[in-house]
Z-matrix of the N, CA and C atoms (Angstrom, degrees):
N
C 1 1.457
C 2 1.515 1 109.16
N 3 1.357 2 117.82 1 132.75
C 4 1.450 3 122.02 2 179.82
C 5 1.518 4 110.52 3 -73.37
N 6 1.303 5 114.29 4 144.25
C 7 1.455 6 120.27 5 174.58
C 8 1.518 7 107.56 6 -90.59
N 9 1.317 8 116.96 7 108.25
C 10 1.457 9 120.20 8 -178.84
C 11 1.523 10 110.22 9 -76.04
N 12 1.327 11 114.01 10 158.67
C 13 1.477 12 120.01 11 -178.69
C 14 1.517 13 108.91 12 -77.67
N 15 1.350 14 115.31 13 88.56
C 16 1.459 15 121.41 14 178.63
C 17 1.509 16 108.77 15 -123.05
N 18 1.324 17 117.12 16 161.19
C 19 1.471 18 119.08 17 178.84
C 20 1.517 19 112.30 18 -56.71
N 21 1.373 20 117.28 19 -39.93
C 22 1.465 21 118.17 20 -178.06
C 23 1.512 22 111.08 21 -66.85
N 24 1.352 23 116.33 22 -37.17
C 25 1.465 24 119.06 23 178.93
C 26 1.525 25 110.17 24 -63.33
N 27 1.314 26 117.22 25 -45.05
C 28 1.472 27 120.76 26 179.78
C 29 1.520 28 110.66 27 -63.46
N 30 1.355 29 116.36 28 -32.89
C 31 1.450 30 119.94 29 -177.02
C 32 1.524 31 111.45 30 -68.37
N 33 1.351 32 116.23 31 -37.75
C 34 1.457 33 119.96 32 -176.72
C 35 1.515 34 113.38 33 -88.62
N 36 1.337 35 118.74 34 -19.34
C 37 1.465 36 120.20 35 -175.30
C 38 1.526 37 112.97 36 -60.34
N 39 1.347 38 120.70 37 -42.67
C 40 1.473 39 119.07 38 178.30
C 41 1.526 40 112.89 39 -59.22
N 42 1.346 41 116.99 40 -27.36
C 43 1.460 42 119.76 41 178.69
C 44 1.522 43 110.61 42 -79.62
N 45 1.344 44 115.92 43 -41.47
C 46 1.462 45 120.73 44 -175.81
C 47 1.517 46 112.56 45 -74.82
N 48 1.337 47 118.11 46 -32.60
C 49 1.463 48 120.67 47 -174.79
C 50 1.522 49 112.94 48 -59.94
N 51 1.356 50 119.83 49 -48.23
C 52 1.467 51 118.27 50 178.30
C 53 1.520 52 112.56 51 -62.51
N 54 1.367 53 116.05 52 -36.90
C 55 1.461 54 119.21 53 178.96
C 56 1.514 55 110.86 54 -64.86
N 57 1.330 56 116.66 55 -43.16
C 58 1.454 57 120.70 56 178.53
C 59 1.518 58 110.70 57 -62.27
N 60 1.341 59 117.36 58 -42.24
C 61 1.460 60 120.25 59 178.65
C 62 1.516 61 111.83 60 -62.53
N 63 1.349 62 115.90 61 -39.70
C 64 1.470 63 119.40 62 179.05
C 65 1.519 64 110.86 63 -64.21
N 66 1.336 65 116.37 64 -43.31
C 67 1.465 66 119.76 65 -179.12
C 68 1.515 67 111.50 66 -64.56
N 69 1.318 68 116.92 67 -41.15
C 70 1.463 69 119.89 68 178.61
C 71 1.515 70 110.99 69 -64.20
N 72 1.325 71 117.38 70 -42.17
C 73 1.466 72 120.57 71 178.88
C 74 1.512 73 111.06 72 -64.90
N 75 1.343 74 117.03 73 -38.72
C 76 1.459 75 120.30 74 179.30
C 77 1.510 76 110.90 75 -64.40
N 78 1.335 77 116.55 76 -42.49
C 79 1.466 78 120.09 77 178.87
C 80 1.517 79 110.62 78 -62.67
N 81 1.329 80 116.37 79 -37.96
C 82 1.463 81 119.70 80 -177.21
C 83 1.515 82 111.81 81 -68.64
N 84 1.339 83 117.63 82 -31.98
C 85 1.454 84 120.05 83 -173.33
C 86 1.519 85 113.75 84 -95.76
N 87 1.353 86 117.61 85 -11.35
C 88 1.453 87 121.40 86 -174.99
C 89 1.521 88 111.02 87 -98.67
N 90 1.357 89 118.57 88 127.10
C 91 1.457 90 120.07 89 176.02
C 92 1.523 91 110.67 90 -58.94
N 93 1.339 92 115.90 91 150.86
C 94 1.449 93 121.46 92 -177.77
C 95 1.516 94 110.80 93 -78.80
N 96 1.334 95 117.30 94 125.50
C 97 1.456 96 122.33 95 179.56
C 98 1.528 97 109.64 96 -100.26
N 99 1.318 98 116.70 97 128.80
C 100 1.452 99 122.07 98 178.96
C 101 1.527 100 109.99 99 -85.44
N 102 1.338 101 115.53 100 167.27
C 103 1.456 102 120.53 101 -178.43
C 104 1.524 103 112.27 102 -61.82
N 105 1.343 104 117.25 103 -29.22
C 106 1.462 105 120.63 104 -178.99
C 107 1.530 106 113.04 105 -84.67
N 108 1.334 107 117.25 106 4.90
C 109 1.454 108 121.42 107 177.48
C 110 1.510 109 114.77 108 97.16
N 111 1.327 110 118.54 109 -14.63
C 112 1.460 111 121.30 110 178.64
C 113 1.522 112 110.47 111 -70.54
N 114 1.317 113 115.87 112 145.66
C 115 1.461 114 122.51 113 -179.86
C 116 1.517 115 108.74 114 -115.45
N 117 1.330 116 116.89 115 126.94
C 118 1.462 117 121.64 116 173.92
C 119 1.523 118 108.27 117 -83.16
N 120 1.331 119 116.80 118 111.94
C 121 1.465 120 119.83 119 -179.57
C 122 1.522 121 112.31 120 -79.78
N 123 1.323 122 117.17 121 -19.41
C 124 1.468 123 122.56 122 179.70
C 125 1.518 124 107.72 123 -125.29
N 126 1.341 125 116.11 124 126.08
C 127 1.464 126 119.63 125 -175.67
C 128 1.523 127 113.43 126 -82.27
N 129 1.324 128 117.50 127 -1.66
C 130 1.458 129 121.02 128 176.13
C 131 1.508 130 115.31 129 92.00
N 132 1.340 131 117.21 130 -11.06
C 133 1.466 132 118.07 131 -175.84
C 134 1.526 133 114.73 132 -140.80
N 135 1.337 134 118.54 133 -15.55
C 136 1.462 135 121.08 134 179.62
C 137 1.533 136 109.29 135 -137.62
N 138 1.323 137 115.79 136 170.05
C 139 1.458 138 121.40 137 174.83
C 140 1.523 139 111.30 138 -102.89
N 141 1.308 140 115.79 139 26.85
C 142 1.454 141 121.45 140 177.75
C 143 1.529 142 109.40 141 -60.61
N 144 1.328 143 116.82 142 132.10
C 145 1.456 144 121.39 143 -179.80
C 146 1.520 145 113.55 144 92.30
N 147 1.350 146 117.09 145 2.10
C 148 1.467 147 121.92 146 -178.63
C 149 1.525 148 110.18 147 -123.83
N 150 1.334 149 116.78 148 150.97
C 151 1.459 150 122.75 149 179.26
C 152 1.527 151 109.77 150 -135.49
N 153 1.333 152 116.91 151 135.07
C 154 1.461 153 120.69 152 177.56
C 155 1.526 154 110.34 153 -81.23
N 156 1.338 155 116.09 154 138.56
C 157 1.461 156 121.97 155 178.42
C 158 1.528 157 109.28 156 -136.75
N 159 1.322 158 116.17 157 156.08
C 160 1.462 159 120.92 158 177.44
C 161 1.508 160 111.81 159 89.14
N 162 1.340 161 116.70 160 -119.31
C 163 1.454 162 122.23 161 -176.07
C 164 1.517 163 114.29 162 -83.50
N 165 1.334 164 115.08 163 -163.57
C 166 1.460 165 122.35 164 -174.95
C 167 1.529 166 112.99 165 -114.02
N 168 1.324 167 117.75 166 21.60
C 169 1.460 168 118.64 167 168.65
C 170 1.529 169 108.01 168 -59.73
N 171 1.322 170 117.40 169 157.21
C 172 1.459 171 120.27 170 -173.37
C 173 1.524 172 111.55 171 -104.54
N 174 1.313 173 114.52 172 151.76
C 175 1.454 174 122.44 173 174.26
C 176 1.527 175 107.97 174 -131.42
N 177 1.320 176 116.20 175 139.94
C 178 1.451 177 120.53 176 175.79
C 179 1.517 178 109.80 177 -147.90
N 180 1.329 179 115.36 178 152.99
C 181 1.457 180 121.61 179 173.29
C 182 1.522 181 107.47 180 -90.98
N 183 1.335 182 116.49 181 120.85
C 184 1.457 183 120.46 182 -175.45
C 185 1.531 184 109.78 183 -150.69
N 186 1.324 185 115.46 184 128.79
C 187 1.470 186 121.63 185 175.99
C 188 1.530 187 112.40 186 54.12
N 189 1.323 188 116.37 187 40.06
C 190 1.449 189 120.67 188 177.56
C 191 1.510 190 114.43 189 77.10
N 192 1.333 191 118.03 190 12.66
C 193 1.465 192 122.47 191 -178.50
C 194 1.526 193 109.67 192 -128.00
N 195 1.317 194 115.49 193 160.08
C 196 1.464 195 121.34 194 162.95
C 197 1.514 196 106.35 195 -95.90
N 198 1.323 197 116.50 196 121.97
C 199 1.460 198 122.35 197 -177.65
C 200 1.521 199 108.83 198 -109.12
N 201 1.327 200 116.47 199 120.41
C 202 1.450 201 122.06 200 175.35
C 203 1.516 202 109.71 201 -105.00
N 204 1.324 203 117.49 202 131.07
C 205 1.464 204 121.76 203 -175.06
C 206 1.525 205 109.82 204 -127.61
N 207 1.308 206 116.16 205 135.66
C 208 1.463 207 121.44 206 -176.87
C 209 1.523 208 112.14 207 -68.58
N 210 1.327 209 114.82 208 158.59
C 211 1.465 210 123.03 209 171.93
C 212 1.524 211 106.78 210 -135.55
N 213 1.345 212 118.16 211 145.16
C 214 1.472 213 120.02 212 -177.56
C 215 1.520 214 112.60 213 -67.97
N 216 1.324 215 114.46 214 148.19
C 217 1.460 216 122.66 215 173.18
C 218 1.534 217 113.40 216 57.33
N 219 1.315 218 115.55 217 40.74
C 220 1.452 219 121.26 218 178.71
C 221 1.527 220 110.09 219 -122.94
N 222 1.322 221 117.32 220 145.65
C 223 1.467 222 119.33 221 173.62
C 224 1.531 223 109.90 222 -73.38
N 225 1.316 224 115.84 223 178.99
C 226 1.462 225 119.40 224 176.13
C 227 1.528 226 110.12 225 -54.77
N 228 1.324 227 115.10 226 138.03
C 229 1.458 228 121.33 227 -178.52
C 230 1.519 229 108.26 228 -120.50
N 231 1.336 230 115.87 229 143.04
C 232 1.463 231 120.49 230 -175.19
C 233 1.525 232 110.40 231 -131.88
N 234 1.316 233 116.11 232 138.84
C 235 1.461 234 121.86 233 169.44
C 236 1.523 235 105.53 234 -104.39
N 237 1.335 236 116.64 235 115.65
C 238 1.463 237 121.71 236 -167.55
C 239 1.525 238 111.25 237 -117.59
N 240 1.320 239 115.97 238 143.00
C 241 1.454 240 119.78 239 175.06
C 242 1.522 241 109.63 240 -67.24
N 243 1.315 242 115.27 241 144.70
C 244 1.456 243 119.74 242 174.78
C 245 1.529 244 110.71 243 -75.55
N 246 1.319 245 116.56 244 -25.38
C 247 1.459 246 121.72 245 176.37
C 248 1.525 247 110.00 246 -85.51
N 249 1.322 248 116.60 247 154.44
C 250 1.460 249 121.66 248 176.21
C 251 1.530 250 109.30 249 -114.13
N 252 1.338 251 115.55 250 156.62
C 253 1.457 252 121.14 251 -175.04
C 254 1.520 253 109.52 252 -140.52
N 255 1.321 254 116.00 253 146.96
C 256 1.454 255 121.85 254 180.00
C 257 1.515 256 112.24 255 -107.46
N 258 1.340 257 117.55 256 -82.05
C 259 1.459 258 122.74 257 178.71
C 260 1.521 259 108.77 258 -100.07
N 261 1.326 260 116.55 259 128.70
C 262 1.465 261 119.22 260 -173.09
C 263 1.524 262 111.37 261 -166.23
N 264 1.318 263 114.26 262 165.30
C 265 1.463 264 122.91 263 164.27
C 266 1.519 265 106.92 264 -114.07
N 267 1.318 266 116.97 265 130.19
C 268 1.460 267 123.04 266 -178.21
C 269 1.516 268 109.19 267 -120.46
N 270 1.326 269 116.74 268 132.52
C 271 1.460 270 120.60 269 174.36
C 272 1.524 271 109.12 270 -130.80
N 273 1.311 272 116.50 271 145.76
C 274 1.458 273 122.17 272 176.76
C 275 1.521 274 109.32 273 -162.84
N 276 1.324 275 115.62 274 170.19
C 277 1.455 276 122.09 275 173.67
C 278 1.517 277 108.48 276 -123.05
N 279 1.332 278 116.24 277 146.48
C 280 1.460 279 119.86 278 179.95
C 281 1.530 280 110.38 279 -140.75
N 282 1.320 281 114.11 280 153.84
C 283 1.461 282 123.24 281 175.79
C 284 1.519 283 106.82 282 -135.45
N 285 1.336 284 117.24 283 119.58
C 286 1.459 285 120.59 284 -171.45
C 287 1.518 286 110.59 285 -123.45
N 288 1.336 287 116.10 286 143.71
C 289 1.462 288 121.38 287 173.93
C 290 1.530 289 108.65 288 -60.34
N 291 1.328 290 118.74 289 137.77
C 292 1.468 291 121.09 290 -178.08
C 293 1.527 292 114.59 291 -57.93
N 294 1.348 293 117.75 292 -19.04
C 295 1.458 294 120.15 293 -178.33
C 296 1.526 295 113.66 294 -104.24
N 297 1.330 296 117.40 295 9.92
C 298 1.467 297 120.50 296 -175.22
C 299 1.516 298 111.09 297 -117.61
N 300 1.321 299 116.39 298 125.73
C 301 1.459 300 121.76 299 170.60
C 302 1.525 301 108.94 300 -82.48
N 303 1.322 302 116.33 301 145.93
C 304 1.460 303 120.30 302 -179.18
C 305 1.522 304 108.71 303 -152.46
N 306 1.323 305 116.73 304 -168.94
C 307 1.448 306 120.31 305 178.66
C 308 1.513 307 111.73 306 176.72
N 309 1.326 308 115.41 307 171.49
C 310 1.457 309 122.97 308 178.04
C 311 1.529 310 107.89 309 -124.42
N 312 1.329 311 115.97 310 117.94
C 313 1.455 312 120.97 311 177.92
C 314 1.524 313 110.17 312 -79.48
N 315 1.344 314 116.51 313 140.36
C 316 1.453 315 121.65 314 168.99
C 317 1.525 316 108.39 315 -130.93
N 318 1.322 317 116.00 316 153.32
C 319 1.474 318 121.27 317 -179.95
C 320 1.533 319 111.02 318 43.86
N 321 1.304 320 115.78 319 47.44
C 322 1.464 321 120.64 320 -175.04
C 323 1.521 322 111.32 321 -107.53
N 324 1.329 323 115.60 322 164.15
C 325 1.454 324 121.55 323 -174.76
C 326 1.529 325 111.02 324 -138.70
N 327 1.327 326 114.86 325 160.30
C 328 1.461 327 123.22 326 169.89
C 329 1.519 328 105.75 327 -142.67
N 330 1.342 329 116.22 328 107.44
C 331 1.462 330 121.04 329 -174.16
C 332 1.525 331 110.20 330 -125.19
N 333 1.316 332 117.29 331 142.66
C 334 1.474 333 119.87 332 178.09
C 335 1.525 334 112.88 333 -58.98
N 336 1.331 335 117.12 334 -29.85
C 337 1.456 336 119.71 335 -176.46
C 338 1.527 337 112.75 336 -85.61
N 339 1.340 338 117.75 337 1.98
C 340 1.455 339 120.39 338 177.66
C 341 1.525 340 109.67 339 -120.94
N 342 1.320 341 116.69 340 102.96
C 343 1.460 342 123.15 341 177.20
C 344 1.527 343 112.18 342 46.82
N 345 1.329 344 114.49 343 45.71
C 346 1.466 345 121.77 344 173.94
C 347 1.527 346 112.41 345 57.76
N 348 1.318 347 116.78 346 38.95
C 349 1.460 348 120.71 347 175.06
C 350 1.513 349 115.12 348 91.18
N 351 1.319 350 118.18 349 10.13
C 352 1.468 351 120.37 350 -178.99
C 353 1.522 352 110.97 351 -58.84
N 354 1.322 353 116.69 352 133.90
C 355 1.456 354 121.50 353 175.60
C 356 1.529 355 108.90 354 -65.76
N 357 1.317 356 115.92 355 130.60
C 358 1.458 357 120.22 356 -179.48
C 359 1.519 358 109.44 357 -146.68
N 360 1.320 359 115.31 358 152.05
C 361 1.458 360 120.68 359 179.17
C 362 1.517 361 111.93 360 139.59
N 363 1.316 362 115.32 361 -173.32
C 364 1.455 363 121.19 362 -176.23
C 365 1.529 364 111.28 363 -65.90
N 366 1.314 365 115.18 364 130.73
C 367 1.466 366 120.43 365 176.31
C 368 1.528 367 109.49 366 -123.42
N 369 1.325 368 115.54 367 128.17
C 370 1.457 369 121.40 368 172.43
C 371 1.519 370 106.48 369 -87.32
N 372 1.316 371 115.63 370 114.42
C 373 1.460 372 122.30 371 -169.76
C 374 1.531 373 112.49 372 -68.39
N 375 1.336 374 115.51 373 141.15
C 376 1.467 375 123.42 374 166.10
C 377 1.516 376 106.00 375 -118.74
N 378 1.338 377 115.83 376 109.33
C 379 1.462 378 121.18 377 -168.06
C 380 1.530 379 110.84 378 -135.26
N 381 1.342 380 117.89 379 92.77
C 382 1.460 381 120.43 380 -179.39
C 383 1.524 382 114.32 381 -80.82
N 384 1.341 383 117.43 382 2.22
C 385 1.461 384 120.45 383 -179.10
C 386 1.527 385 110.38 384 -73.06
N 387 1.340 386 117.87 385 169.82
C 388 1.473 387 120.44 386 177.51
C 389 1.529 388 113.45 387 -57.86
N 390 1.317 389 118.08 388 -21.73
C 391 1.467 390 121.08 389 177.21
C 392 1.530 391 111.47 390 -60.26
N 393 1.341 392 116.49 391 -37.05
C 394 1.467 393 123.49 392 171.82
C 395 1.530 394 112.98 393 59.64
N 396 1.336 395 116.08 394 54.94
C 397 1.459 396 120.15 395 178.49
C 398 1.531 397 112.44 396 -99.16
N 399 1.314 398 119.72 397 17.42
C 400 1.461 399 121.35 398 179.46
C 401 1.523 400 110.30 399 -57.72
N 402 1.336 401 115.63 400 125.86
C 403 1.457 402 121.34 401 -176.89
C 404 1.511 403 112.84 402 100.19
N 405 1.337 404 117.71 403 -11.18
C 406 1.455 405 120.92 404 174.01
C 407 1.518 406 110.54 405 -71.77
N 408 1.328 407 116.44 406 167.58
C 409 1.469 408 120.94 407 -178.05
C 410 1.521 409 109.62 408 -117.18
N 411 1.331 410 114.63 409 122.74
C 412 1.461 411 123.65 410 -179.02
C 413 1.528 412 107.74 411 -118.52
N 414 1.318 413 117.46 412 140.89
C 415 1.462 414 120.70 413 177.42
C 416 1.523 415 108.43 414 -94.92
N 417 1.317 416 115.65 415 94.46
C 418 1.472 417 123.01 416 -176.36
C 419 1.526 418 110.72 417 -63.43
N 420 1.332 419 115.55 418 128.17
C 421 1.456 420 120.69 419 174.35
C 422 1.517 421 114.99 420 72.72
N 423 1.366 422 117.24 421 9.94
C 424 1.468 423 118.76 422 -179.16
C 425 1.534 424 110.81 423 -138.00
N 426 1.324 425 118.98 424 -90.67
C 427 1.460 426 121.67 425 -167.23
C 428 1.526 427 115.07 426 -103.01
N 429 1.339 428 117.94 427 -5.70
C 430 1.461 429 119.74 428 -178.17
C 431 1.525 430 111.95 429 82.11
N 432 1.322 431 117.25 430 -148.68
C 433 1.463 432 121.23 431 -173.57
C 434 1.530 433 112.07 432 -65.68
N 435 1.334 434 114.48 433 130.81
C 436 1.455 435 121.86 434 173.43
C 437 1.528 436 111.07 435 -107.62
N 438 1.335 437 116.21 436 -32.61
C 439 1.469 438 120.69 437 -179.91
C 440 1.524 439 107.99 438 -155.28
N 441 1.358 440 116.40 439 96.39
C 442 1.465 441 118.10 440 175.22
C 443 1.534 442 108.15 441 -88.76
N 444 1.322 443 117.00 442 -173.84
C 445 1.467 444 120.25 443 -176.43
C 446 1.523 445 112.78 444 -113.51
N 447 1.320 446 117.79 445 24.27
C 448 1.461 447 120.45 446 -179.16
C 449 1.523 448 112.39 447 -58.42
N 450 1.323 449 116.90 448 -33.24
C 451 1.462 450 121.19 449 -177.91
C 452 1.522 451 112.45 450 -101.02
N 453 1.329 452 116.97 451 16.33
C 454 1.464 453 120.44 452 -178.47
C 455 1.525 454 109.81 453 -132.81
N 456 1.325 455 118.33 454 72.76
C 457 1.471 456 120.71 455 -177.84
C 458 1.516 457 113.18 456 -63.69
N 459 1.329 458 117.27 457 -27.96
C 460 1.460 459 119.20 458 177.78
C 461 1.516 460 111.97 459 -62.41
N 462 1.330 461 115.98 460 -42.66
C 463 1.468 462 119.79 461 177.64
C 464 1.519 463 111.00 462 -69.72
N 465 1.327 464 117.31 463 -35.76
C 466 1.468 465 120.11 464 178.20
C 467 1.529 466 111.02 465 -61.99
N 468 1.317 467 116.51 466 -34.58
C 469 1.468 468 120.31 467 179.54
C 470 1.519 469 112.64 468 -80.86
N 471 1.329 470 118.02 469 -12.99
C 472 1.466 471 120.87 470 -173.90
C 473 1.526 472 112.77 471 -73.86
N 474 1.323 473 117.39 472 -27.91
C 475 1.474 474 120.50 473 179.05
C 476 1.516 475 110.32 474 -63.90
N 477 1.351 476 116.50 475 137.91
C 478 1.461 477 122.26 476 -179.15
C 479 1.530 478 109.31 477 -111.64
N 480 1.307 479 115.34 478 109.74
C 481 1.460 480 121.60 479 -178.19
C 482 1.520 481 111.00 480 -64.94
N 483 1.350 482 116.31 481 132.14
C 484 1.456 483 121.50 482 176.24
C 485 1.518 484 114.59 483 72.98
N 486 1.335 485 117.87 484 12.86
C 487 1.459 486 121.51 485 -179.83
C 488 1.528 487 109.58 486 -129.66
N 489 1.320 488 114.79 487 167.80
C 490 1.456 489 119.40 488 172.36
C 491 1.519 490 109.03 489 -70.51
N 492 1.325 491 115.55 490 136.50
C 493 1.459 492 122.65 491 178.78
C 494 1.521 493 109.48 492 -121.87
N 495 1.333 494 115.95 493 145.52
C 496 1.464 495 121.57 494 179.52
C 497 1.520 496 109.79 495 -100.83
N 498 1.325 497 116.27 496 128.41
C 499 1.458 498 123.01 497 177.60
C 500 1.517 499 109.03 498 -115.63
N 501 1.325 500 115.76 499 134.73
C 502 1.469 501 121.91 500 175.45
C 503 1.519 502 108.16 501 -128.36
N 504 1.331 503 116.16 502 136.25
C 505 1.459 504 122.53 503 179.94
C 506 1.526 505 108.30 504 -133.54
N 507 1.311 506 116.34 505 133.02
C 508 1.465 507 121.05 506 171.76
C 509 1.527 508 107.63 507 -121.01
N 510 1.322 509 115.82 508 120.34
C 511 1.467 510 122.74 509 176.60
C 512 1.519 511 107.27 510 -118.04
N 513 1.327 512 116.27 511 112.20
C 514 1.460 513 121.26 512 -175.26
C 515 1.529 514 108.37 513 -138.06
N 516 1.326 515 115.77 514 107.53
C 517 1.454 516 119.01 515 -172.95
C 518 1.516 517 109.15 516 60.99
N 519 1.327 518 118.50 517 -134.77
C 520 1.470 519 120.30 518 179.73
C 521 1.530 520 113.71 519 -82.29
N 522 1.330 521 117.73 520 -2.77
C 523 1.463 522 121.14 521 -176.53
C 524 1.532 523 110.78 522 -90.52
N 525 1.327 524 115.86 523 128.80
C 526 1.461 525 121.80 524 175.44
C 527 1.521 526 107.96 525 -126.41
N 528 1.335 527 116.58 526 125.57
C 529 1.459 528 122.28 527 179.75
C 530 1.523 529 109.32 528 -129.69
N 531 1.322 530 116.13 529 145.98
C 532 1.465 531 121.13 530 179.77
C 533 1.521 532 110.88 531 -132.69
N 534 1.332 533 115.09 532 154.25
C 535 1.455 534 123.14 533 175.41
C 536 1.527 535 108.13 534 -136.09
N 537 1.319 536 117.64 535 142.96
C 538 1.460 537 122.55 536 173.73
C 539 1.521 538 107.87 537 -121.70
N 540 1.326 539 115.91 538 117.74
C 541 1.468 540 122.63 539 -176.56
C 542 1.527 541 111.49 540 51.69
N 543 1.336 542 115.65 541 41.31
C 544 1.450 543 122.31 542 176.74
C 545 1.513 544 115.47 543 82.74
N 546 1.328 545 118.27 544 -3.51
C 547 1.462 546 122.60 545 -178.62
C 548 1.528 547 109.29 546 -96.68
N 549 1.353 548 119.24 547 126.36
C 550 1.459 549 120.03 548 177.42
C 551 1.525 550 111.35 549 -57.26
N 552 1.326 551 115.90 550 132.05
C 553 1.473 552 120.86 551 -176.69
C 554 1.521 553 110.19 552 -112.88
N 555 1.326 554 117.83 553 -83.89
C 556 1.463 555 121.40 554 -176.84
C 557 1.519 556 111.35 555 -108.74
N 558 1.321 557 115.26 556 151.73
C 559 1.456 558 121.74 557 174.45
C 560 1.523 559 107.62 558 -148.01
N 561 1.325 560 116.56 559 123.24
C 562 1.456 561 119.26 560 -179.23
C 563 1.511 562 110.45 561 -148.47
N 564 1.309 563 114.00 562 164.62
C 565 1.461 564 121.97 563 177.66
C 566 1.526 565 107.28 564 -121.71
N 567 1.330 566 116.75 565 119.23
C 568 1.461 567 121.21 566 -177.44
C 569 1.525 568 108.00 567 -157.65
N 570 1.315 569 116.64 568 131.45
C 571 1.467 570 119.85 569 -175.66
C 572 1.525 571 112.98 570 -118.07
N 573 1.322 572 117.31 571 24.31
C 574 1.460 573 119.72 572 -175.86
C 575 1.528 574 112.31 573 -65.52
N 576 1.344 575 117.09 574 -40.81
C 577 1.467 576 120.39 575 -179.06
C 578 1.530 577 109.07 576 -133.08
N 579 1.327 578 118.57 577 110.05
C 580 1.456 579 120.38 578 -175.96
C 581 1.521 580 114.99 579 -84.79
N 582 1.339 581 116.88 580 -12.13
C 583 1.470 582 119.06 581 -174.89
C 584 1.524 583 109.74 582 -155.61
N 585 1.327 584 116.60 583 148.02
C 586 1.459 585 120.59 584 176.95
C 587 1.513 586 110.99 585 175.28
N 588 1.318 587 115.92 586 -171.81
C 589 1.469 588 119.66 587 -177.80
C 590 1.529 589 111.65 588 -86.68
N 591 1.319 590 115.01 589 166.27
C 592 1.463 591 123.59 590 169.52
C 593 1.524 592 106.97 591 -95.16
N 594 1.325 593 118.17 592 138.62
C 595 1.459 594 120.98 593 -178.51
C 596 1.516 595 112.08 594 -139.07
N 597 1.315 596 116.40 595 146.71
C 598 1.460 597 123.60 596 177.52
C 599 1.522 598 108.11 597 -110.12
N 600 1.320 599 116.99 598 125.28
C 601 1.461 600 120.78 599 -172.37
C 602 1.523 601 112.88 600 -101.97
N 603 1.331 602 115.22 601 135.33
C 604 1.467 603 122.68 602 161.66
C 605 1.517 604 106.22 603 -110.10
N 606 1.314 605 116.45 604 113.61
C 607 1.464 606 121.05 605 -175.39
C 608 1.526 607 110.50 606 -71.86
N 609 1.330 608 116.98 607 147.04
C 610 1.455 609 120.96 608 174.05
C 611 1.521 610 111.16 609 -62.94
N 612 1.333 611 116.39 610 146.98
C 613 1.477 612 121.28 611 -178.51
C 614 1.525 613 111.60 612 -124.35
N 615 1.319 614 118.22 613 20.18
C 616 1.455 615 120.59 614 -179.65
C 617 1.526 616 111.85 615 65.50
N 618 1.323 617 116.03 616 -138.34
C 619 1.471 618 120.63 617 -176.49
C 620 1.522 619 112.65 618 -86.23
N 621 1.296 620 118.48 619 3.58
C 622 1.471 621 120.89 620 -177.52
C 623 1.519 622 110.38 621 -59.77
N 624 1.347 623 116.31 622 130.20
C 625 1.469 624 120.45 623 -174.16
C 626 1.526 625 113.56 624 -101.27
N 627 1.335 626 118.40 625 -23.21
C 628 1.466 627 117.99 626 179.21
C 629 1.525 628 108.54 627 -76.60
N 630 1.346 629 117.34 628 129.17
C 631 1.459 630 120.45 629 -172.47
C 632 1.531 631 112.75 630 -72.95
N 633 1.332 632 114.90 631 140.26
C 634 1.452 633 122.95 632 173.01
C 635 1.520 634 107.59 633 -117.24
N 636 1.333 635 116.91 634 148.91
C 637 1.466 636 119.30 635 -173.57
C 638 1.522 637 111.85 636 -131.17
N 639 1.322 638 113.92 637 150.96
C 640 1.458 639 122.38 638 170.66
C 641 1.532 640 107.01 639 -131.15
N 642 1.321 641 115.58 640 141.59
C 643 1.466 642 121.27 641 -176.69
C 644 1.524 643 109.95 642 -123.29
N 645 1.337 644 114.90 643 143.57
C 646 1.462 645 121.29 644 175.25
C 647 1.526 646 108.79 645 -129.63
N 648 1.319 647 116.63 646 147.37
C 649 1.457 648 120.81 647 176.24
C 650 1.537 649 109.19 648 -151.39
N 651 1.343 650 115.05 649 168.12
C 652 1.465 651 121.80 650 176.61
C 653 1.534 652 111.36 651 51.20
N 654 1.321 653 115.79 652 51.49
C 655 1.467 654 122.14 653 -177.32
C 656 1.522 655 108.07 654 -87.92
N 657 1.322 656 116.09 655 107.52
C 658 1.465 657 121.25 656 -174.48
C 659 1.525 658 110.43 657 -129.77
N 660 1.321 659 115.67 658 146.50
C 661 1.460 660 121.19 659 -177.63
C 662 1.526 661 109.82 660 -135.76
N 663 1.326 662 115.76 661 135.41
C 664 1.459 663 122.47 662 176.34
C 665 1.527 664 108.74 663 -113.78
N 666 1.338 665 118.79 664 110.44
C 667 1.468 666 119.80 665 176.47
C 668 1.528 667 109.84 666 -62.69
N 669 1.332 668 116.05 667 139.94
C 670 1.454 669 121.73 668 -179.23
C 671 1.525 670 110.54 669 -118.82
N 672 1.310 671 115.35 670 151.41
C 673 1.459 672 120.80 671 175.24
C 674 1.533 673 108.78 672 -95.39
N 675 1.322 674 117.54 673 146.54
C 676 1.471 675 119.65 674 176.07
C 677 1.524 676 110.75 675 -54.53
N 678 1.314 677 116.23 676 138.50
C 679 1.452 678 121.01 677 -179.78
C 680 1.519 679 114.18 678 94.16
N 681 1.325 680 117.24 679 -8.97
C 682 1.457 681 121.37 680 178.53
C 683 1.516 682 109.42 681 -76.61
N 684 1.329 683 117.97 682 138.67
C 685 1.466 684 122.54 683 175.91
C 686 1.515 685 108.61 684 -106.55
N 687 1.344 686 115.35 685 128.51
C 688 1.468 687 120.06 686 -179.80
C 689 1.509 688 109.83 687 -115.91
């Protein structure tokens, strides 16, 4: 029904306008929650709800994906959710250039009191090199490797070069588990950071000028309650 230009309409509009603006802003910044409890962190067409941190590599929403592209002489760059998460199951798909290292941050932080805002926290590795540590857990900006895949050749073979790969992560209390294309990869117990943002990494490439890209799609998260078994 149209709101006609009446005195009562004009009287209420100054009250309704700020409320409408607040609701629109809230919708824009809040990930979409499905009926089954899963949250779409990426809407498929914009980077709404995400913030770039670190270097100056670029991120764009294109063809239903988030595309991260390298830039020369830049440190690691991260596209981070504005929302933070504690216990959850995270699933996504990625496609990475064979010469580019990347990763997915979970429970991560960027604080002024820590190395001038450096992104730090758990990173689920994306590693297309012969080392084949995709699905391992690295502590970005802090302690280094927490769980590599040296003793898990099955997971090392699970990564598919030049194809879309499925990553699954379950973080529940101090337990962190990962899967690559359905194959169990890393499993560790660590309680250093119980909550933080999700981040997508474009690794620094030094002075290299030809751009390399990594793509992510279908980024979904299911909040979990303590005591839940997945």
